[in-house]
C-alpha positions as CSV (number, residue, x, y, z in Angstrom):
1,M,107.8,20.1,41.0
2,I,104.7,21.7,39.3
3,T,105.1,25.5,38.6
4,E,102.7,28.3,37.7
5,L,99.5,26.7,38.9
6,P,96.4,28.8,39.7
7,S,96.2,29.9,43.3
8,H,93.5,27.3,44.2
9,I,95.6,24.4,42.9
10,R,98.8,23.1,44.5
11,E,100.8,19.9,44.5
12,L,100.1,17.6,47.4
13,A,102.9,15.5,48.9
14,D,102.6,11.9,50.1
15,G,101.4,11.8,53.6
16,E,100.4,15.5,53.7
17,I,97.2,16.1,55.6
18,F,94.3,18.1,54.2
19,H,90.8,18.7,55.6
20,F,87.8,17.6,53.5
21,N,84.5,15.8,53.4
22,C,81.4,15.8,51.3
23,H,77.9,14.8,52.5
24,P,74.3,15.9,52.1
25,G,74.5,18.3,55.0
26,I,76.9,20.6,53.1
27,D,75.1,23.5,51.3
28,C,77.0,23.0,48.1
29,F,76.2,19.3,47.9
30,T,75.9,18.1,44.3
31,D,77.0,21.5,42.9
32,C,80.1,19.8,41.5
33,C,77.8,17.5,39.5
34,R,76.6,20.4,37.3
35,E,78.2,22.7,34.7
36,L,80.4,19.7,34.1
37,E,82.4,18.3,31.2
38,L,83.3,14.8,32.2
39,A,85.5,12.6,30.0
40,L,85.1,8.9,30.6
41,T,87.9,6.3,30.6
42,P,87.2,2.7,29.4
43,Y,87.2,1.6,33.0
44,D,84.6,4.3,33.9
45,V,82.3,3.0,31.2
46,L,82.9,-0.6,32.3
47,R,81.8,0.3,35.9
48,L,78.9,2.5,35.0
49,R,77.3,0.1,32.5
50,K,77.6,-2.7,35.1
51,E,76.0,-0.4,37.8
52,L,73.1,0.3,35.3
53,K,72.9,-3.3,34.1
54,L,73.4,-2.2,30.5
55,S,75.6,-3.6,27.7
56,S,78.6,-1.5,26.7
57,A,76.8,-0.6,23.4
58,E,73.6,0.4,25.2
59,F,75.5,2.6,27.7
60,L,77.5,4.3,24.9
61,E,74.3,5.0,22.9
62,Q,72.2,6.2,25.8
63,Y,74.7,8.2,27.8
64,C,77.8,9.1,25.9
65,L,79.0,11.7,23.4
66,V,82.1,10.8,21.2
67,E,84.3,13.6,19.8
68,Y,86.9,13.3,17.1
69,D,89.2,16.3,17.2
70,E,91.9,16.7,14.6
71,E,94.3,17.8,17.4
72,D,93.7,14.6,19.3
73,L,95.1,11.3,18.3
74,F,92.3,9.3,20.0
75,P,88.6,9.9,20.1
76,R,87.3,11.3,23.5
77,V,84.2,9.9,25.2
78,Y,82.2,12.2,27.4
79,L,79.2,11.7,29.6
80,G,76.2,13.4,28.1
81,M,74.8,16.0,30.4
82,V,71.1,16.9,30.9
83,D,69.8,20.0,29.1
84,D,68.3,21.6,32.2
85,G,70.1,24.9,32.0
86,K,72.7,23.7,34.5
87,A,74.4,20.9,32.4
88,S,73.7,18.5,35.2
89,C,74.9,14.9,35.3
90,P,72.2,12.5,34.3
91,F,72.7,10.5,37.5
92,V,72.5,13.3,40.0
93,T,69.5,14.1,42.2
94,K,69.0,16.3,45.3
95,K,69.8,13.3,47.4
96,G,73.1,12.6,45.6
97,C,74.4,10.2,43.0
98,T,72.2,7.4,41.8
99,V,75.1,5.4,40.4
100,Y,77.4,6.0,43.4
101,G,78.9,2.5,43.4
102,G,80.0,2.8,39.8
103,R,80.7,6.6,39.7
104,P,83.6,7.6,37.5
105,G,87.2,8.0,38.8
106,A,87.1,11.8,38.3
107,C,84.1,12.0,40.7
108,R,85.8,9.7,43.2
109,I,89.1,11.5,43.4
110,Y,87.8,15.1,43.8
111,P,89.1,17.3,45.4
112,L,92.3,15.7,44.3
113,G,93.7,15.4,40.8
114,R,96.1,12.7,39.7
115,G,98.6,13.0,36.9
116,A,100.5,10.1,35.5
117,S,103.3,10.0,33.0
118,R,105.4,7.2,31.6
119,N,109.1,7.4,30.6
120,L,110.9,5.6,27.9
121,F,111.8,2.8,30.3
122,G,108.2,2.1,31.1
123,Q,108.4,3.7,34.6
124,N,105.4,5.6,35.9
125,K,105.6,9.0,37.6
126,I,102.6,10.0,39.6
127,I,101.7,13.4,41.0
128,H,98.7,14.6,43.0
129,I,97.2,18.1,43.2
130,L,94.7,19.5,45.6
131,L,91.9,21.7,44.1
132,T,90.6,24.1,46.8
133,E,87.9,25.6,44.7
134,P,86.1,28.5,46.5
135,H,82.6,27.2,45.7
136,C,83.3,23.9,47.5
137,H,82.6,24.0,51.2
138,G,83.8,20.5,51.9
139,F,87.2,22.0,52.9
140,S,85.5,23.5,56.0
141,E,84.9,20.0,57.4
142,P,87.2,18.8,60.2
143,D,87.9,15.4,58.6
144,Q,91.6,14.8,58.1
145,Q,92.6,13.2,54.8
146,T,95.8,12.2,52.9
147,I,96.3,10.9,49.4
148,Q,96.5,7.4,50.7
149,T,93.4,7.5,53.0
150,W,91.3,9.3,50.3
151,T,92.3,6.7,47.7
152,I,91.2,3.9,49.9
153,D,88.1,5.5,51.1
154,Q,86.9,6.4,47.6
155,G,87.7,3.0,46.1
156,L,90.2,4.4,43.6
157,E,92.8,1.6,43.6
158,S,91.2,-0.3,40.6
159,Y,90.6,3.0,38.7
160,N,94.2,4.0,39.1
161,R,95.5,0.6,38.2
162,L,93.4,0.3,34.9
163,N,94.0,3.9,34.0
164,D,97.7,3.5,34.4
165,E,97.5,0.4,32.1
166,M,96.0,2.7,29.5
167,M,99.2,4.7,29.5
168,T,100.9,1.8,27.5
169,I,98.7,3.1,24.6
170,L,98.1,6.7,25.3
171,Q,101.8,7.4,26.0
172,H,103.4,4.8,23.7
173,V,106.8,5.7,22.3
174,E,105.3,5.7,18.7
175,I,103.0,8.6,19.8
176,K,106.0,10.6,21.0
177,N,107.6,9.9,17.6
178,G,104.6,11.5,15.9
179,I,102.6,8.6,14.7
180,K,99.2,9.4,13.0
181,L,96.2,7.2,13.2
182,S,93.5,6.7,10.5
183,R,89.8,7.1,11.3
184,D,89.5,3.3,11.1
185,Q,92.2,3.0,13.7
186,Q,90.5,5.6,15.9
187,Q,87.3,3.6,15.6
188,L,89.1,0.5,16.5
189,F,90.3,2.2,19.7
190,L,86.7,3.1,20.6
191,N,85.2,-0.3,19.7
192,T,87.9,-2.2,21.5
193,L,88.2,-0.4,24.8
194,Y,84.8,1.2,25.3
195,N,82.7,-1.7,23.9
196,L,84.1,-4.7,25.7
197,D,81.1,-6.8,25.0
198,G,81.6,-6.4,21.3
199,F,85.3,-7.0,21.7
200,L,84.6,-10.3,23.5
201,E,82.1,-11.4,20.9
202,K,84.7,-10.9,18.2
203,N,87.4,-12.7,20.2
204,P,85.4,-15.6,21.9
205,N,88.6,-17.6,22.6
206,L,89.9,-15.0,25.0
207,E,90.2,-16.2,28.6
208,A,89.5,-13.6,31.3
209,D,88.6,-14.2,34.9
210,D,86.7,-10.9,35.2
211,D,85.9,-7.6,33.4
212,E,89.2,-6.0,34.6
213,A,91.2,-8.9,33.1
214,L,89.2,-8.5,29.9
215,L,90.0,-4.8,29.7
216,K,93.7,-5.6,30.2
217,H,93.5,-8.1,27.4
218,A,91.8,-5.5,25.2
219,I,94.5,-2.9,26.0
220,H,97.3,-5.3,25.2
221,W,95.5,-6.5,22.0
222,L,94.9,-3.0,20.7
223,K,98.5,-1.9,21.5
224,N,99.8,-4.7,19.2
225,K,97.3,-3.8,16.5
226,L,98.2,-0.1,16.5
227,F,101.9,-0.1,17.1
228,V,103.4,-3.5,16.2
């Protein structure tokens, strides 16, 4: 059980009902797309660059910021926000999201949050939280939701599946043992997982039925490079 959470955040049980919906008729529509710091997963980048019909390298160059922090083992990739005084998402308009079909997992899952951890036996533990932020008026809508219905409605299954696959790297036992990575290894992490086009060019013999399969190959390949 999670303890000491802020008053607007609580753990949500499987099957528990909450009321929420988001649509253009709500007066706070798109407010959550501003004043935003949005970290992107490799699968987020995959889906966004496909939606925009860009290569991985083009998307990273045009829309992303990469941060290397001494306290973080891996580099972080963020969506670059517009300098409009509101730090707005580059894809938001008054009518909504222009890349809705490829929007990131963090946008899809709101107002939920999902935490995943992996034990030494490779078993995943998943928790969900509900963020009832005062500025969001979607909670006044009568629509009944559960974790399961919201996950299906927002198309989160593939995002959860691929992000959980990332735990085999991000929560690897060697990390828990205190392993340190060189800048070259950090760059390899970025080039392999966030630039799948480049990864495929360097590994032309890889067989993958689709982009999801290619990302899984890249995760497995990188895990062996970093930890074996």
